[in-house]
C-alpha positions in Angstrom: 131.3 103.8 106.4 133.1 100.4 106.3 131.1 97.3 107.1 133.4 94.6 108.6 132.9 90.9 108.8 134.5 90.7 112.3 134.5 86.9 112.8 134.0 83.8 110.7 133.7 80.3 112.1 132.7 76.9 110.8 131.2 73.7 112.2 130.8 70.2 110.9 129.1 67.0 112.3 131.2 64.4 114.0 130.7 61.6 111.5 133.3 61.5 108.8 132.7 59.9 105.4 135.8 58.6 103.6 135.2 59.1 99.9 136.7 55.8 98.8 134.6 53.9 101.3 131.4 55.6 100.3 132.2 55.0 96.6 132.4 51.2 97.3 129.1 51.2 99.0 127.3 53.1 96.2 128.9 50.9 93.6 127.7 47.7 95.4 124.0 48.7 95.2 121.9 46.0 93.5 119.8 48.4 91.5 122.8 49.8 89.6 123.3 48.9 85.9 126.8 48.2 84.6 126.8 51.8 83.3 125.6 53.0 86.6 128.5 51.2 88.4 131.0 52.8 86.0 129.5 56.2 86.6 129.7 55.8 90.3 133.4 55.0 90.1 134.2 57.8 87.7 132.2 60.4 89.7 133.7 59.6 93.1 137.2 59.1 91.8 137.4 62.3 89.9 135.6 64.5 92.5 138.8 65.9 94.1 137.2 64.9 97.5 138.9 62.8 100.2 136.6 63.3 103.2 133.1 64.7 103.9 131.0 65.1 107.0 127.4 63.9 107.7 124.8 64.1 110.5 123.8 60.5 109.5 125.8 58.3 111.9 124.7 55.2 110.0 126.9 56.4 107.1 130.0 55.7 109.1 129.9 52.2 107.6 131.2 51.0 111.0 128.2 50.6 113.3 125.1 48.6 112.4 121.8 50.0 113.5 119.0 47.8 114.9 116.5 49.7 112.9 118.4 51.4 110.0 116.8 54.4 108.3 119.4 55.6 105.8 121.9 52.7 105.5 121.5 49.0 106.2 125.1 48.0 107.0 124.3 44.3 107.4 123.0 44.1 103.8 125.1 47.0 102.4 121.9 48.7 101.2 121.3 52.4 100.9 117.7 52.9 102.0 115.1 55.4 100.8 113.4 57.2 103.8 110.6 59.6 103.0 111.0 63.3 102.7 109.2 63.7 106.0 111.7 61.4 107.8 114.7 63.2 106.2 113.3 66.6 107.2 112.7 65.5 110.8 116.4 64.7 111.0 117.2 68.1 109.4 115.1 69.9 112.1 116.9 68.2 114.9 120.5 68.0 113.6 120.4 71.2 111.6 119.5 73.2 114.6 122.6 71.9 116.4 124.9 73.0 113.5 123.3 76.5 113.2 123.7 77.1 116.9 127.2 75.7 117.1 128.5 77.8 114.3 126.7 80.9 115.6 128.1 80.4 119.1 131.7 80.1 117.8 131.3 83.3 115.7 130.2 85.2 118.8 133.0 83.8 120.9 135.6 84.7 118.3 134.6 88.4 118.6 135.0 89.2 122.3 134.5 92.9 121.7 130.8 92.1 121.1 128.3 90.3 123.3 125.2 88.3 122.5 123.1 91.3 123.7 124.7 93.4 120.9 123.2 91.3 118.1 120.4 93.2 116.3 119.7 91.0 113.3 120.0 87.2 112.6 120.1 86.0 109.0 120.0 82.2 108.3 120.4 80.4 105.0 119.7 76.8 104.0 118.2 74.8 101.2 118.2 71.2 102.6 115.2 71.3 104.9 112.4 73.4 106.4 110.7 73.8 109.8 109.0 76.6 111.8 109.8 78.2 114.0 112.9 78.0 112.0 116.7 78.1 112.6 116.7 81.9 113.0 114.4 81.4 116.0 116.4 78.5 117.4 119.6 80.6 117.3 118.0 83.5 119.2 116.7 81.2 121.9 119.8 79.0 122.2 122.2 81.9 122.5 120.0 84.1 124.7 119.7 86.9 122.1 117.3 89.7 122.7 113.8 88.6 121.8 113.4 91.8 119.7 116.2 90.7 117.3 115.1 91.0 113.7 115.2 87.6 112.0 115.4 86.6 108.4 115.6 83.2 106.7 116.8 82.7 103.1 115.5 79.3 102.0 116.0 77.0 99.0 118.4 79.3 97.1 121.2 76.8 96.8 124.9 77.2 96.8 125.0 81.0 96.4 122.8 81.8 99.4 125.7 83.1 101.5 126.1 86.1 99.2 122.5 87.5 99.5 122.8 86.8 103.3 126.0 88.8 103.6 124.7 91.5 101.2 121.7 91.9 103.4 123.9 92.2 106.5 125.9 94.9 104.8 122.7 96.8 103.9 121.4 96.6 107.5 124.7 97.9 108.8 124.8 100.8 106.3 121.2 101.7 107.3 122.0 101.5 111.0 125.6 102.0 111.9 125.0 100.4 115.3 123.6 97.2 113.9 125.3 93.8 114.6 124.3 91.1 112.2 124.8 87.4 112.8 124.8 85.4 109.5 124.6 81.6 109.5 124.5 79.2 106.6 124.0 75.5 107.4 123.3 72.6 105.1 122.6 68.9 105.6 123.0 67.7 102.0 123.8 64.1 103.0 120.1 63.6 104.1 119.2 63.5 100.4 121.7 61.0 99.0 120.2 57.9 97.3 121.2 55.2 95.0 120.3 55.7 91.3 121.4 55.2 87.8 120.7 58.8 87.0 124.0 60.7 86.3 122.8 63.8 88.1 122.0 61.8 91.2 125.2 59.9 91.1 127.3 63.1 90.8 125.3 64.7 93.7 126.0 61.7 95.9 129.7 62.0 95.2 129.9 65.7 96.0 127.5 66.8 98.7 128.1 67.0 102.5 127.0 68.7 105.7 128.4 71.8 107.4 127.7 75.3 108.7 129.5 78.6 108.8 128.6 81.8 110.7 129.8 85.4 110.5 129.4 88.5 112.7 129.0 91.6 110.7 129.0 95.3 111.9 130.1 98.8 111.0 130.6 99.7 114.7 133.9 101.5 115.4 135.5 98.8 117.6 139.1 97.6 118.2 140.2 94.8 115.9 143.2 92.7 116.7 142.7 89.8 114.3 142.2 89.3 110.5 138.8 90.4 109.2 137.0 91.2 106.0 135.8 94.5 104.6 132.5 93.8 102.7 133.1 96.2 99.8 130.6 95.3 97.0 128.2 92.6 95.8 126.7 91.8 92.5 124.4 89.2 91.0 124.0 88.1 87.4 121.7 85.6 85.6 123.3 83.9 82.7 121.3 83.8 79.4 121.0 80.0 79.6 121.1 77.4 82.3 117.6 77.4 83.9 117.1 73.8 83.1 120.7 72.7 83.8 120.8 73.3 87.6 117.8 72.8 89.9 116.8 71.5 93.3 113.3 70.0 93.6 111.3 68.3 96.4 110.5 64.7 95.8 108.7 62.0 97.8 112.0 60.4 98.9 114.0 63.5 99.6 115.2 66.5 97.6 116.2 65.8 94.0 119.2 67.4 92.3 119.4 68.4 88.7 123.0 68.9 87.5 123.2 69.2 83.7 126.4 68.2 82.0 126.5 71.6 80.4 126.9 73.6 83.6 130.7 73.9 83.6 130.5 75.1 79.9 128.0 77.7 80.8 130.3 79.0 83.6 133.2 78.9 81.2 131.3 81.0 78.6 129.8 83.6 81.0 132.1 84.0 84.0 134.1 86.9 82.6 130.9 88.8 81.8 129.5 88.0 85.2 132.5 89.6 86.9 132.3 92.9 84.9 129.6 94.6 87.1 131.5 93.8 90.2 134.9 95.1 89.1 133.7 98.0 86.9 133.8 100.4 89.9 137.6 100.1 90.1 139.5 100.6 86.9 142.6 98.9 88.4 140.7 95.6 88.8 138.7 95.4 85.5 139.7 93.1 82.7 142.1 90.2 82.3 144.6 89.6 83.9 143.1 90.3 87.3 146.5 91.2 88.8 144.9 93.6 91.3 143.1 90.8 93.1 145.3 88.7 95.4 142.8 86.1 96.6 140.0 84.2 95.0 137.3 82.6 97.1 135.5 80.4 94.6 132.6 78.1 95.7 133.9 74.6 94.9 130.8 73.2 93.4 132.9 70.5 91.8 136.4 70.0 90.5 135.5 70.7 86.9 134.1 74.1 87.8 137.3 75.0 89.6 139.3 73.9 86.5 137.1 76.1 84.3 137.4 79.1 86.5 141.2 78.7 86.9 141.7 78.5 83.2 139.3 81.1 82.1 140.4 83.8 84.6 144.1 82.8 84.2 144.5 82.2 87.9 147.4 80.6 89.5 147.3 77.1 91.2 148.0 78.9 94.5 145.0 81.1 94.2 142.8 78.0 93.9 144.2 76.3 96.9 141.6 77.6 99.4 138.8 76.3 97.2 140.4 73.0 96.2 141.4 72.2 99.8 137.9 73.0 101.0 136.5 70.6 98.4 139.1 68.0 99.3 138.5 68.1 103.0 134.8 68.8 103.3 133.1 68.3 99.9 130.3 70.6 98.7 128.2 71.9 101.6 126.1 74.1 99.4 125.6 77.6 100.8 128.1 77.2 103.7 131.0 76.1 101.4 132.2 79.5 100.2 132.3 80.7 103.8 134.7 77.8 104.5 136.9 79.1 101.6 136.8 82.6 103.0 137.8 81.2 106.4 140.8 79.5 104.8 141.9 82.8 103.3 141.5 84.6 106.6 143.7 82.1 108.3 146.5 82.4 105.7 149.7 84.3 106.7 149.6 88.0 106.0 151.2 88.9 102.6 152.6 91.9 101.0 149.6 92.4 98.7 146.7 94.7 99.3 144.4 91.8 100.4 141.7 92.2 97.8 139.5 89.2 97.5 137.1 88.3 94.7 134.5 85.7 95.7 131.9 83.9 93.6 129.3 81.1 93.7 127.0 79.5 91.2 123.5 78.2 91.6 120.1 77.5 90.1 119.1 79.9 87.4 122.0 79.8 86.4 122.8 82.4 89.0 126.3 83.9 89.5 126.8 85.8 92.8 130.0 87.7 93.2 131.6 89.8 96.0 134.6 92.0 96.4 136.2 92.0 99.8 139.4 93.2 101.4 141.3 91.3 104.0 142.3 93.6 106.9 144.2 93.2 110.1 147.3 90.9 110.8 147.0 87.3 110.0 149.2 84.3 111.2 152.8 84.9 110.4 154.7 81.9 111.8 156.9 79.9 109.5 155.0 76.7 110.2 151.7 78.1 108.8 153.5 79.4 105.7 155.1 76.0 105.1 151.8 74.2 105.5 150.2 76.5 102.9 153.0 75.8 100.5 152.7 72.0 100.9 148.9 72.3 100.3 149.6 74.1 97.0 151.7 71.2 95.7 149.4 68.5 97.0 146.2 70.0 95.6 147.8 70.9 92.3 149.0 67.3 91.7 145.7 65.8 92.6 143.3 68.1 90.8 145.3 69.1 87.7 146.5 65.7 86.7 145.4 62.6 88.6 141.7 63.6 89.1 141.3 64.6 85.4 142.7 61.3 84.2 140.4 59.3 86.4 137.4 59.8 84.2 137.1 57.4 81.3 136.7 59.3 78.0 133.4 57.5 77.2 131.9 58.6 80.5 133.0 62.3 80.5 130.0 63.6 78.6 127.7 62.0 81.2 129.2 63.6 84.2 128.9 67.1 85.6 130.5 68.3 88.8 128.7 71.5 89.0 127.2 71.7 92.5 124.0 73.5 93.3 
């Protein structure tokens, strides 16, 4: 039995944050020390990010609000709303993103109808409410009220993997199952001004977005690119529990991003891949020539640098991850699905379409997946040319310019790990 991810769609809020503009606002906060200002400049400039998206319209820096909650444009002050206030925005705006992404995923699979969906799995770590997003999706899309619903909360950036793994298990248990998986995060609700390096790095990286996938083992026609969900594994590294965490504070959720996280990944990533690739002798061990595509969660530029070097990957293989980071930032659990979407939309190649995907999160947890790209992808010359130009652009920015942007005396204080 082959379980197929039949459609994969994404959604982002309307408000765009330009990285250089947001950097200047954070650097202008009166509570920052001289070191804090330098850390802000270094973190934002070396992030590899150009734009991010947010549900907080005040963060456009263009329109002043009469009663600002997150950003006082007139006084150029980042405000500190309570966790309750932030979570109220999450409940309202998060629902919109969950529903939009889910609706797009259903529309992208015309061979299936809303009435076919048997399970809904949602994932998010940036807010809570009940009845939750799983319920809201069922009601908004008119799904059968008997649909089985599951919500994976507060897992962090790797949550898409247990969500997809569960979808695969449901489909293997019931060949007629159709599982709708949605990951949505509103990370920007928790940004704040601080001299703390972890908080500064988080403010430079995180953004809002959602992704949804329709998964089934039904024997149905398929005339578009799709993904075979082959195998999943999870590994806990021996160290790292204190280096990456996500806690609830009085003024929003608080990120812990230890400076050692990229080094932990560097030391343990090969071992974390072994259980995933052990079933296929042609894939095990360096170099991983049997794997054409790599869908790495772009927790931060330094993580992608470590993965590329340690696994001896090409610059081209990191384009989907680096371009996602550049255009959207780190959207926690939804991000790796954006990377997979990028790979699905690439022109069909002569390779076998094997994809290795991975994400990292609190624990330190390493989630991995082996997938196969099936079906015909875009083949026009324009798409191929665009992909080639992206390779050059991302390579230049992330391999040279971004690395040089961090002053040597600040490098030990910065971590671009993601959550």
